N, C-alpha and C positions, 0 to 999 in steps of 0.2 A: 505495500500500499504506499502512495507517494502521499507525502505530506503537503499541505497549501504551501510551504516554503520551499519544499523539493521541486512542486509544479512550477512554482512563479521562477525558480532559479532555471528549469530547462526552458521555460517560455523565452526566458531572457537571453539564453544561449541561443536559441532560434532566431530571434529578433536582431541579436547583434550580428549574426553571419549570414543574413539573407544576400548581402552584397557579394560576401564570397562566393555562394552559389552561382550569381549572375557573371561575375569574373571568370569561374571556372567553365560555366556554360560556353561564353563567348570565345574563351581560349580553346575549346575543343571545337566549338563549330568552325573555327578559323581552318581547321585541318579536315574538314569533311566536305563532302558533295553538296551541292548548293539545294539539295532537294530536303536536306536535313533541318527541321525547324529549330531554333533556339530555344523556342518557349518548351517544345518537348523536353530539351535537355535540361531547361530549369526546372520543370516538374517533377522529373526524374531526381534531380539534385536536392530538391526540398524533400523530397521522401528520405533521401541519404541524410542530411541534414537533422530531420527529425529522430532518424535512427539513433543516428551520433549523438544526440542530446539525450537520448534515453539510455545509452549504453553507455556513457562517458561516467568515469569516477575520477576524482582529484588524484588518486593515489596510482594514476596510469603512469605518472612522471612524465606526461606529454602535454603541450599547451593545447586547448581544446580546438583551436583552428587549425592546428598541423593534424589531430586525430579526425577531425570532421572533413579536412579536405581529402582525406582517404577513403571514407564513407560516401562522400558527394560524389568522387569522379568514379567509383566501382558502381553507384547506383545509374550514373550516365552510361556508363560502358554496359551494364546490363541491359538497359533501353535499348541500345543499339544493337545489341546481339539478338535481342528478341525479335528484332524486325528482318534480320538476317536469316530467314527461317528454311531456305532451301537446303537438303541435306547436303554434306561434304562431298560424299561420294557422286551425288549427281553432279556438282559443281566440277568435280575433277574431270568426270566424263566429257562436260561441255568443253571443258579446256582442252582435251584431247582432240575433240571436233575443231576447236578454232585452231590448233596446232596444225591438224591435217589439211584444213583450209588453206592456211598461208604457205604449207609447203607445195601444195597442188598449185597454187597462183603464182607462187615463186618460178615455177617451172613454164606454165601457160601464159601468165600474164592476162587471164581472165578469170573470172568467177566460176570456180569449179562446179561441176553437177554433183546431184547427190550420189551418184554412182561412181564417181571420181572420187569423193570424199570418202565413201566406203573402203572402196580399193585400197587408198593410202592408209587408211585404217586397218587394213587387212580383216575385215568382217563383211558378213553378207549384207546388201541391200536393207533387207527387213531389219537386221538387228542393229543398222545405223539409225532407222527410222524411229525403232523402239526408244532408243536415246534420244532421239529428240522429243518423242512424247514424254518422256520420262523427266527432260529438261522443262517442261511448262512452269513458268515462273522464273525462268532464267532472266536476270539482270543485267542491263547494260554496265552497271558500274557496283562492283562489290567493294564494301569497306576496305577487305583484306588486298584488294588491287594497289592499294596506298605503299604496301609494305610487305610484299609476300615472299616471305624466305623459300617456303617451300616445308618447312615444318609444321608440326601440329599445333604448335602452340598458335593460338589467336593472334593476329596483328593488334588486336586493341590492348593486348595485355603487354605490347613491347612500346606502350606510350606513345602511339601515333609517331613514328621517328620521323626527322627531318625530311620534309616534302622535297626538298631541292634533290634529294638523291634519288628521286622516282619519276622517271619521265612521264608517266600517264597524269601524275598528280600536277605536273608543270604544264602538260598540254592542256589538261581541265581549267589552269589558271589562265592559260594565255590565249587559247584559241580552240576552246572545245566546240562551241557551238557551230563555229565555221567548219571543223573537221567533222563532225557528226553531220551537217548537210552536204559534205562532200561524200562521205561513205553511204547515206542513203540513197545519193543520186548514182553511187556505183553497184547498187544491189541489182540482181537480176529484176526484170520488168515484174514479175508476177508479185515477189516478195515487196518491190517498192509499192505496188497497189496495194497490198495487204497492210503495210504497216501504215500507209494513208487513210486507210478506213478505220484501222483501230485506232490510231492515234489522233487523226485530224478528224474524222468522221466521227468518232466513238462509237462505232457499231460493235457489236459482241461477235465472240467466233462463230455463233450458228448464223446471224445475219451475213457476215463474210461469206461463210460457207455457200449461203445460197446464191448471192451475186456471183462468186468465183466458180460455182458449180462444183464443189467438192464436198466433202462431209467436215464437219466439225472438227474431228480428231486429226484430219489431215490439215487442217487450218492452222492447230496446236503446233504440227510439226514444223510446218512452214515458218509460223512465227519463232519457233525456237530457233531454228536456222538461221532466220533472218538477224536475230540479235547476235547471234555466235558470229556471222559475217560482220556485222558491225563492230563487236568486240575484237575481233581479229584484225581489222582495219585500222581502227583506233589506236591498237596496240602498235601495230608496225609503223603508223605515222607517227606515233610517240617516241619510237625508239630510233626512227630516222632522224627525225628534228632535234634529238638529244645528242646525237653523234656527230 
């Protein structure tokens, strides 16, 4: 049971450190993609601050601000992780697809077909299409793209390392929109139409399938493939511009 004095002290700790939450949120936001809302980080950080106030004891030997900062940052990172829901295995498979796309395109200088990508991956076309289906929800940018060392450790736990060492982050800062427009223009016509219907016209997969004369599941595959092409092209442009 908290005494009224204890509750008052905890409330005071929260009130005194609200600006700490905002400061940490803006510091973190500066290293994240534009679609991340700082208000969401602040809300998560406030929950971390409340948790810190409830757990803090003077005999911890640490200043409250130091202790609270760890809890606040941890709560924000947990919020970011919860938004990145696609299983690691699926993302790894999609990266293999992106690598195969790049390999074929380097040889032929044109957008590879599904059959060419499957052949590069040394798998049957049906298996390749199944990987695309499983990759539904594949995103254009993942947080771990900013510093992916290939280790199991989540990149967020590496404190969002210096962006200057990462070409994709540099691309996002200097010309991401222009690069994305160019990448979309380089998509095969069918996938370009699909992306327009989905993101500009805001049609759902079933509606797009009716327009394109294919099943909803096929639209899902083509969408995953289009996103993989865009990611592959953006990464290639990023590495080219950084070297």
